[in-house]
C-alpha positions in Angstrom: 8.2 40.0 94.3 5.4 39.6 91.8 5.4 43.4 91.3 9.0 43.5 90.0 8.7 40.6 87.5 9.4 37.5 89.6 6.8 34.8 89.1 5.6 32.6 92.0 6.3 29.1 90.7 5.1 27.1 93.8 3.9 27.7 97.3 3.8 25.1 100.0 2.3 25.5 103.5 3.2 23.2 106.4 0.5 23.5 109.1 2.5 21.4 111.6 5.4 23.9 112.0 3.5 26.9 110.6 5.9 27.6 107.7 5.3 28.7 104.2 7.8 28.0 101.4 7.5 30.0 98.2 9.6 29.3 95.0 10.0 32.4 92.7 11.8 32.5 89.4 12.8 35.1 86.7 14.6 33.9 83.6 17.4 31.7 85.0 17.3 33.1 88.6 15.5 31.0 91.2 15.0 31.6 94.9 13.2 30.1 97.8 11.6 32.0 100.6 10.7 30.2 103.8 8.9 32.1 106.6 7.0 31.2 109.8 3.6 32.7 110.3 4.4 33.8 113.8 8.0 35.0 113.1 8.1 36.9 109.7 11.3 38.7 110.7 13.1 35.4 110.6 12.4 34.7 106.9 15.1 32.7 105.2 16.1 33.0 101.5 18.1 30.6 99.2 19.0 31.5 95.7 20.4 29.6 92.7 22.4 31.1 89.9 22.4 30.4 86.2 24.5 27.2 86.7 22.4 25.9 89.6 24.9 26.8 92.3 23.6 27.9 95.7 23.9 31.5 96.7 23.4 32.1 100.4 21.5 35.3 101.2 20.4 36.9 104.4 18.3 39.8 103.3 16.3 41.2 100.4 19.3 43.4 99.6 21.5 40.3 99.1 18.8 38.9 96.7 18.8 42.1 94.7 22.6 42.0 94.4 22.6 38.4 93.4 19.8 39.0 90.9 21.6 41.8 89.1 24.8 39.8 89.0 22.8 36.9 87.4 21.2 39.2 84.8 24.5 40.7 83.8 25.8 37.2 83.0 22.9 36.6 80.5 24.1 39.3 78.1 
């Protein structure tokens, strides 16, 4: 994500349940990524649009679509 312009705002590790939560942002687009160290295929994502409304996403492709929709609203 850093390579395409998103900035890592915060990262939090929970040793008890072995999860890592990363918060990324770009302009007005924010998303959270939560993954388990032993199950990276089950990574979960949560996005927020310009108005702070939740956008449910299930894959990186969904994040890409939500991101471009968000950017188009900024013009």
